[in-house]
TORKEKOL-362351 format. One line per 3 residues: number of its first residue (from 1); their letters; for each residue x, y, z of C-alpha. Coordinates in nm, 3 decimals. Each point is the difference from the previous one (the first is absolute). Example, Ala and Ser with C-alpha at 12.3 -4.5 7.8 and 13.67 -1.06 7.14 Angstrom:
<rs>
1	as	1.230 -0.450 0.780 ~ 0.137 0.344 -0.066 .
</rs>
This chain:
<rs>
1	mat	0.027 2.952 -2.052 ~ -0.020 -0.358 -0.128 ~ -0.124 -0.037 -0.357 .
4	yeg	-0.134 -0.352 0.055 ~ -0.185 -0.205 0.259 ~ 0.159 -0.311 0.136 .
7	sld	0.291 -0.196 -0.133 ~ 0.057 -0.306 -0.215 ~ 0.311 -0.081 0.203 .
10	apk	0.002 -0.244 0.291 ~ -0.029 0.159 0.345 ~ 0.340 0.070 0.153 .
13	rnp	0.075 0.049 0.368 ~ 0.262 0.256 0.093 ~ 0.234 -0.047 0.299 .
16	idw	-0.128 0.118 0.339 ~ 0.222 0.290 0.112 ~ -0.060 -0.076 0.368 .
19	knp	0.352 0.081 0.121 ~ -0.024 0.358 -0.127 ~ -0.084 0.238 0.291 .
22	dfy	-0.244 0.184 -0.231 ~ -0.207 -0.321 -0.018 ~ -0.121 0.072 0.355 .
25	kea	-0.082 0.369 -0.042 ~ -0.372 0.045 0.050 ~ -0.023 0.313 -0.214 .
28	elf	0.154 -0.181 -0.296 ~ -0.235 -0.295 0.054 ~ -0.302 0.231 -0.014 .
31	gem	0.139 0.163 -0.314 ~ 0.022 -0.338 -0.173 ~ -0.344 -0.093 0.133 .
34	drv	-0.141 0.316 -0.158 ~ 0.152 -0.097 -0.335 ~ -0.107 -0.364 0.004 .
37	fdi	-0.339 0.043 0.166 ~ -0.097 0.267 -0.253 ~ 0.068 -0.250 -0.280 .
40	cht	-0.201 -0.265 0.186 ~ -0.285 0.248 0.054 ~ -0.031 0.075 -0.371 .
43	crr	0.015 -0.369 -0.094 ~ -0.179 -0.200 0.274 ~ 0.059 -0.329 -0.179 .
46	cin	0.103 -0.171 0.326 ~ -0.313 0.081 0.200 ~ -0.116 -0.363 0.024 .
49	lct	0.330 -0.154 0.112 ~ 0.009 0.079 0.373 ~ -0.108 0.266 0.249 .
52	afp	0.305 0.227 -0.042 ~ -0.128 0.154 -0.323 ~ -0.363 0.056 0.108 .
55	tlf	0.137 0.159 0.318 ~ 0.214 0.237 -0.209 ~ -0.282 0.088 -0.239 .
58	dli	-0.249 0.055 0.283 ~ 0.244 0.238 0.168 ~ 0.027 0.196 -0.325 .
61	deg	-0.371 0.000 -0.082 ~ -0.094 0.105 0.353 ~ 0.275 0.264 0.023 .
64	ttg	-0.049 0.375 -0.024 ~ 0.082 0.025 -0.373 ~ -0.080 -0.344 -0.143 .
67	eld	0.367 -0.023 -0.096 ~ 0.307 -0.126 0.183 ~ 0.089 0.350 0.125 .
70	gve	-0.316 -0.006 0.210 ~ 0.118 -0.294 0.212 ~ 0.182 0.054 0.328 .
73	knk	0.344 -0.158 -0.030 ~ -0.026 -0.194 0.326 ~ -0.308 -0.181 -0.130 .
76	lwe	0.212 -0.159 -0.274 ~ 0.148 -0.233 0.263 ~ -0.335 -0.182 -0.016 .
79	vvd	0.091 -0.106 -0.355 ~ 0.340 -0.126 0.114 ~ -0.162 -0.209 0.275 .
82	rcy	-0.247 -0.152 -0.246 ~ 0.267 -0.124 -0.242 ~ 0.129 -0.351 0.072 .
85	lcd	0.256 -0.007 -0.284 ~ -0.160 -0.272 -0.211 ~ 0.145 0.175 -0.311 .
88	mcf	-0.305 -0.076 -0.212 ~ -0.051 0.366 -0.095 ~ 0.357 0.011 -0.132 .
91	msk	-0.017 -0.334 -0.180 ~ -0.349 -0.014 -0.144 ~ -0.174 0.339 -0.002 .
94	cpy	0.216 0.310 -0.016 ~ 0.094 0.119 -0.352 ~ 0.260 0.243 0.135 .
97	vpp	0.249 -0.231 0.171 ~ 0.368 0.016 -0.101 ~ 0.131 0.015 -0.268 .
100	hew	-0.283 0.249 -0.066 ~ 0.131 0.354 0.049 ~ -0.248 0.066 0.282 .
103	nvd	0.177 -0.268 0.205 ~ -0.292 -0.098 0.225 ~ 0.082 -0.269 0.256 .
106	fph	-0.284 0.024 0.249 ~ 0.109 -0.296 0.221 ~ 0.353 0.131 0.043 .
109	lml	-0.136 0.346 0.081 ~ -0.213 -0.161 0.270 ~ 0.305 -0.193 0.121 .
112	rgk	0.183 0.331 0.037 ~ -0.291 0.134 0.205 ~ 0.006 -0.307 0.225 .
115	aik	0.377 0.035 0.046 ~ -0.039 0.366 0.105 ~ -0.275 -0.091 0.246 .
118	ykk	0.222 -0.269 0.148 ~ 0.293 0.242 0.030 ~ -0.227 0.248 0.177 .
121	get	-0.091 -0.266 0.259 ~ -0.365 -0.013 -0.106 ~ -0.017 -0.380 -0.034 .
124	nfr	-0.195 -0.168 0.279 ~ 0.095 -0.307 0.205 ~ -0.252 -0.227 -0.172 .
127	dkm	0.141 0.066 -0.346 ~ 0.357 -0.051 0.119 ~ -0.101 -0.326 0.166 .
130	lss	-0.191 -0.136 -0.301 ~ 0.295 0.075 -0.228 ~ 0.242 -0.192 0.226 .
133	tdi	-0.107 -0.336 -0.140 ~ 0.319 -0.184 0.088 ~ 0.001 0.111 0.363 .
136	mgk	-0.372 -0.068 0.041 ~ 0.041 -0.344 -0.158 ~ 0.288 -0.098 0.228 .
139	ias	-0.192 0.099 0.312 ~ -0.344 -0.128 -0.102 ~ 0.128 -0.341 -0.115 .
142	ipv	0.169 -0.087 0.332 ~ -0.159 -0.319 0.144 ~ -0.276 0.079 0.253 .
145	vvq	0.004 0.365 -0.113 ~ -0.127 -0.111 -0.340 ~ -0.300 -0.169 0.163 .
148	vvn	-0.093 0.317 0.187 ~ 0.045 0.216 -0.312 ~ -0.209 -0.230 -0.220 .
151	asi	-0.273 -0.026 0.264 ~ -0.010 0.380 0.022 ~ -0.028 0.028 -0.378 .
154	kap	-0.314 -0.217 0.006 ~ -0.167 0.130 0.316 ~ -0.254 0.282 -0.065 .
157	tar	0.049 0.155 0.345 ~ 0.377 0.005 -0.037 ~ -0.029 0.145 -0.350 .
160	kli	-0.214 0.287 0.128 ~ 0.264 0.076 0.262 ~ 0.271 -0.013 -0.268 .
163	esa	-0.201 0.237 -0.218 ~ -0.047 0.239 0.290 ~ 0.372 -0.001 0.081 .
166	ldi	0.158 -0.023 -0.345 ~ -0.269 0.084 -0.260 ~ 0.028 -0.340 -0.165 .
169	hak	-0.353 -0.071 -0.121 ~ -0.180 -0.267 0.202 ~ -0.169 -0.146 -0.310 .
172	rel	0.317 -0.042 -0.204 ~ 0.087 -0.370 -0.020 ~ 0.369 -0.021 0.088 .
175	pey	0.248 -0.276 -0.084 ~ 0.102 -0.226 0.286 ~ 0.362 -0.054 0.098 .
178	nak	0.171 -0.339 -0.012 ~ 0.249 -0.127 0.258 ~ 0.150 -0.234 -0.261 .
181	kfr	0.182 0.266 -0.201 ~ 0.076 -0.078 -0.363 ~ 0.374 0.060 0.015 .
184	tna	0.037 -0.225 0.305 ~ -0.192 -0.289 -0.155 ~ 0.074 0.031 -0.373 .
187	kvd	0.142 -0.321 -0.150 ~ 0.175 0.118 -0.313 ~ 0.186 -0.239 -0.229 .
190	esf	0.324 0.095 -0.176 ~ 0.083 -0.352 -0.118 ~ -0.141 0.025 -0.355 .
193	avk	0.224 0.059 -0.299 ~ -0.007 0.360 -0.123 ~ -0.180 0.027 -0.335 .
196	nge	0.037 0.354 -0.130 ~ -0.231 0.113 -0.277 ~ 0.028 0.277 -0.254 .
199	kts	-0.229 0.221 0.209 ~ 0.044 -0.142 0.349 ~ 0.265 -0.095 0.250 .
202	gkv	-0.028 -0.362 0.111 ~ 0.027 0.076 0.371 ~ -0.213 0.211 0.231 .
205	giy	0.043 0.202 0.318 ~ -0.318 0.062 0.198 ~ -0.053 0.332 0.181 .
208	stc	-0.268 -0.095 0.251 ~ -0.171 0.339 0.058 ~ -0.140 0.099 0.340 .
211	yvn	-0.352 -0.116 -0.083 ~ 0.098 -0.350 -0.109 ~ 0.249 -0.039 0.283 .
214	yne	-0.234 0.104 0.281 ~ -0.360 -0.024 -0.126 ~ -0.047 -0.257 -0.277 .
217	pgi	0.308 -0.223 -0.018 ~ -0.200 -0.249 -0.205 ~ 0.042 0.225 -0.304 .
220	ghd	0.378 -0.034 0.029 ~ -0.020 -0.376 0.049 ~ -0.220 -0.026 -0.310 .
223	lie	0.263 0.188 -0.201 ~ 0.273 -0.234 0.124 ~ -0.199 -0.311 -0.095 .
226	ilk	-0.070 0.140 -0.348 ~ 0.371 0.071 -0.052 ~ 0.090 -0.346 0.131 .
229	yne	-0.247 -0.164 -0.238 ~ 0.167 0.184 -0.286 ~ 0.343 -0.109 0.128 .
232	ipt	0.128 0.352 0.053 ~ 0.270 0.031 0.269 ~ -0.119 0.249 0.259 .
235	rlv	0.137 0.180 0.304 ~ -0.117 0.273 0.234 ~ 0.156 0.345 0.002 .
238	eke	0.262 -0.025 0.275 ~ -0.135 0.298 0.194 ~ -0.297 0.226 -0.065 .
241	vcc	-0.205 0.277 0.156 ~ -0.309 0.184 -0.120 ~ 0.023 0.113 -0.362 .
244	gmp	-0.078 0.359 0.108 ~ -0.327 0.050 -0.187 ~ -0.203 0.072 0.319 .
247	kle	0.258 0.261 0.106 ~ -0.002 0.149 -0.351 ~ -0.377 0.040 0.016 .
250	lgd	0.043 0.166 0.340 ~ 0.254 0.247 -0.138 ~ 0.280 -0.128 0.226 .
253	lea	0.265 -0.006 -0.271 ~ 0.291 -0.021 0.244 ~ -0.144 -0.329 0.127 .
256	vdk	-0.023 -0.123 -0.360 ~ 0.370 0.079 -0.037 ~ 0.089 -0.198 0.314 .
259	lkn	-0.201 -0.304 -0.111 ~ 0.156 0.019 -0.345 ~ 0.348 -0.009 0.153 .
262	ini	-0.084 -0.330 0.171 ~ -0.184 -0.168 -0.288 ~ 0.195 0.098 -0.308 .
265	pnl	0.342 -0.153 0.090 ~ -0.160 -0.342 0.057 ~ -0.218 0.021 -0.309 .
268	akl	0.282 0.133 -0.218 ~ 0.218 -0.295 0.101 ~ -0.266 -0.240 -0.126 .
271	ard	-0.042 0.199 -0.321 ~ 0.375 -0.006 -0.067 ~ -0.004 -0.376 0.058 .
274	gys	-0.259 -0.041 -0.274 ~ -0.316 -0.043 0.206 ~ -0.341 0.130 -0.096 .
277	iim	-0.159 0.159 0.307 ~ -0.369 -0.072 0.050 ~ -0.232 0.205 0.222 .
280	svp	-0.357 -0.119 0.040 ~ -0.144 0.334 0.118 ~ -0.043 0.246 -0.292 .
283	sca	0.078 0.308 0.211 ~ 0.334 -0.146 0.107 ~ 0.097 -0.088 -0.357 .
286	lmf	-0.103 0.349 -0.113 ~ 0.213 0.155 0.273 ~ 0.314 -0.172 -0.123 .
289	kqe	-0.085 0.026 -0.370 ~ -0.104 0.365 -0.012 ~ -0.009 0.210 0.317 .
292	lpl	0.351 -0.071 0.130 ~ 0.157 0.056 -0.345 ~ -0.183 0.335 -0.016 .
295	mfp	0.122 0.095 0.347 ~ 0.358 -0.121 -0.056 ~ 0.058 0.034 -0.378 .
298	edk	0.380 -0.008 0.033 ~ 0.016 -0.314 0.214 ~ 0.121 -0.285 -0.221 .
301	dvk	-0.101 -0.270 0.246 ~ -0.356 0.136 0.016 ~ -0.015 -0.019 -0.380 .
304	lva	0.143 -0.352 0.003 ~ -0.264 -0.116 0.248 ~ -0.276 0.167 -0.199 .
307	eat	0.100 -0.192 -0.311 ~ 0.009 -0.331 0.190 ~ -0.337 0.044 0.178 .
310	fdp	-0.310 -0.181 -0.125 ~ -0.362 -0.049 0.091 ~ -0.055 -0.379 0.038 .
313	fey	-0.225 -0.033 -0.303 ~ 0.220 0.229 -0.207 ~ 0.289 -0.239 0.064 .
316	lml	-0.209 -0.314 -0.057 ~ -0.143 0.124 -0.331 ~ 0.349 0.092 -0.121 .
319	rnr	0.107 -0.347 0.107 ~ -0.284 -0.136 -0.211 ~ 0.123 0.199 -0.301 .
322	dgl	0.339 -0.161 0.055 ~ -0.170 -0.341 -0.022 ~ 0.109 -0.081 0.355 .
325	lkt	-0.330 0.015 0.191 ~ -0.208 -0.309 0.071 ~ -0.358 0.039 -0.120 .
328	dfk	-0.137 -0.341 0.097 ~ -0.281 0.147 0.208 ~ -0.213 -0.265 0.169 .
331	vpl	-0.281 0.187 0.175 ~ -0.236 0.242 -0.182 ~ -0.090 0.315 0.191 .
334	gnv	-0.336 0.071 -0.159 ~ -0.106 0.363 0.012 ~ 0.258 0.242 0.149 .
337	syh	-0.070 0.368 0.066 ~ 0.343 0.158 -0.008 ~ 0.089 0.355 0.104 .
340	ipc	0.325 0.152 -0.127 ~ 0.132 0.245 0.262 ~ 0.107 0.355 -0.083 .
343	hlr	0.361 -0.058 0.108 ~ 0.020 -0.294 -0.238 ~ -0.151 0.194 -0.290 .
346	vqn	0.254 0.279 0.056 ~ 0.283 -0.248 -0.064 ~ -0.101 -0.014 -0.369 .
349	igk	0.046 -0.375 -0.032 ~ -0.344 -0.077 -0.138 ~ -0.255 -0.240 0.147 .
352	ktk	0.238 -0.285 0.075 ~ -0.204 -0.154 0.283 ~ -0.311 -0.012 -0.219 .
355	dml	0.201 -0.146 -0.289 ~ 0.132 -0.282 0.218 ~ -0.331 -0.084 0.164 .
358	emi	-0.161 -0.020 -0.343 ~ 0.252 -0.269 -0.096 ~ -0.169 -0.231 0.252 .
361	pet	-0.261 -0.225 -0.170 ~ -0.367 0.063 0.083 ~ 0.082 0.332 0.159 .
364	tvn	-0.163 0.332 -0.086 ~ 0.144 0.325 0.130 ~ -0.217 0.308 0.054 .
367	lve	0.248 0.289 0.007 ~ -0.078 0.312 0.207 ~ 0.241 0.282 -0.079 .
370	rcs	-0.088 0.279 0.241 ~ 0.129 0.134 0.333 ~ -0.153 -0.186 0.294 .
373	ghd	0.030 0.308 0.224 ~ 0.184 -0.160 0.293 ~ 0.363 0.082 -0.073 .
376	gtw	0.221 -0.119 0.284 ~ -0.103 0.175 0.321 ~ -0.225 0.270 -0.151 .
379	gvk	-0.321 -0.201 0.011 ~ 0.069 -0.108 0.359 ~ -0.027 0.353 0.137 .
382	sey	-0.330 0.108 0.151 ~ -0.024 0.320 -0.203 ~ 0.048 -0.180 -0.332 .
385	fad	-0.171 -0.337 0.052 ~ -0.333 0.109 -0.151 ~ 0.177 0.154 -0.300 .
388	smk	0.206 -0.315 -0.053 ~ -0.319 -0.207 -0.015 ~ -0.161 0.253 -0.236 .
391	igk	0.299 -0.004 -0.236 ~ -0.002 -0.380 0.006 ~ -0.373 -0.038 -0.063 .
394	pvf	0.028 -0.038 -0.382 ~ 0.275 -0.260 0.058 ~ -0.212 -0.194 0.250 .
397	kkm	-0.290 -0.005 -0.245 ~ 0.210 -0.106 -0.298 ~ 0.178 -0.273 0.195 .
400	aes	-0.333 -0.150 0.112 ~ -0.196 0.017 -0.323 ~ 0.151 -0.314 -0.158 .
403	dpd	-0.090 -0.222 0.300 ~ 0.366 -0.092 0.056 ~ 0.144 -0.312 0.156 .
406	yis	0.301 0.203 0.112 ~ 0.069 0.365 0.088 ~ 0.363 0.096 -0.056 .
409	sdc	0.240 0.295 -0.007 ~ 0.381 0.014 -0.010 ~ -0.029 0.249 0.287 .
412	aia	-0.118 -0.207 0.297 ~ -0.120 0.310 0.185 ~ -0.207 0.110 -0.300 .
415	grh	-0.140 -0.353 -0.024 ~ -0.107 0.014 0.364 ~ -0.157 0.344 -0.054 .
418	iyq	-0.187 -0.117 -0.310 ~ -0.128 -0.312 0.172 ~ -0.128 0.211 0.288 .
421	gmg	-0.169 0.238 -0.244 ~ -0.168 -0.294 -0.172 ~ -0.140 -0.117 0.331 .
424	gns	0.222 -0.311 0.010 ~ -0.274 -0.212 -0.158 ~ 0.122 -0.043 -0.358 .
427	gvk	0.282 -0.239 -0.083 ~ 0.307 -0.093 0.204 ~ 0.272 0.261 0.052 .
430	qhp	0.340 -0.133 -0.109 ~ 0.323 0.163 -0.108 ~ 0.095 -0.067 -0.366 .
433	ltl	0.309 -0.197 0.114 ~ -0.227 -0.222 0.209 ~ -0.220 -0.051 -0.306 .
436	lri	0.300 -0.098 -0.208 ~ 0.112 -0.246 0.265 ~ -0.351 -0.151 0.003 .
439	ayg	0.004 -0.024 -0.380 ~ 0.333 -0.185 0.008 ~ -0.155 -0.249 0.244 .
442	lt	0.261 0.077 0.268 ~ -0.102 -0.070 0.359 .
</rs>
């Protein structure tokens, strides 16, 4: 029995033992669930984070004994389905995470449950489709097809049919697809002299991400223009596929392995050549910084890529500390309501986007540091849409209360979700990279 509560040590993630056959044994999963859920039941500190914990506690309270032993084991899958792996319980709430002797890692326990469900063939077509972001993007962004897809996204009748067939909620505002893909139209510039700093490499490789490539290429173009203005030689990753985060959240770990085997060789080559690798979607950066190293702890190239990967504002603020970032901002932004996404917070890099935006004259940043409730594809699904809006309600309220000129989040999907929750009538929704480009006066 532990003699103390919590730990003064920083949280530490342990490797994911997903290649061990025991990882997929349902009896062993339920045994670990019993251990961890009993700790959660006696603590209940995480009850306000998401719907996974209230679901667990309701199952216990309404069970035959009022304890975990009164809950039917099969009902515990409801908890697994409710977890969307934001990691906030591990990072900000739980006092028993490693290196505490109780070794509670709730998200990775839920990941194990999702992996077992996937192995058992219990994952439906919709979830497999939504997690295949690269394939969907390639098909949906084909000229002519893209017009039909985008029209369907906006048409209420079509959305009701889609909800009936696929359980994608008709009221969820979905991102459109763009026929002018980022990678096809990106105009990078490698002509500048390399100026290495103490903390930064003087040249950058851009990993596009599925979302920027197929949905909002403007975010990628904004990043390129910012790097050009700062005279940083830039190139695209030679070849890329999905980072694997959607497949990880699905529990399809074999697919994560296949995607890793395509991405890592190209990224590792850049890292060995001295490039910093920038990814403008927090979930993608987190995948390469944390999840892949935990899945493949012995892979030296995975570790090399992790060390070379940066969030855009992480890199730019380090560049500023090196004295190599231009700060001659020309356009004030006024009042910005800025949401820091969970998958950026988990990276433990601080509030770099906020810090940079506050460097812009006549700009005030209202920081909202709470889960928006969307999380990738979770908030798209019919059965979770209402919960995603409920979880996001405090965020919507906080983002609106300062009467902002701009609404912004590093996660473009979270930004869209927040703007919808606010009613779309407060401020202009812009990605932080777009705001920085505006502040620099770049057209």
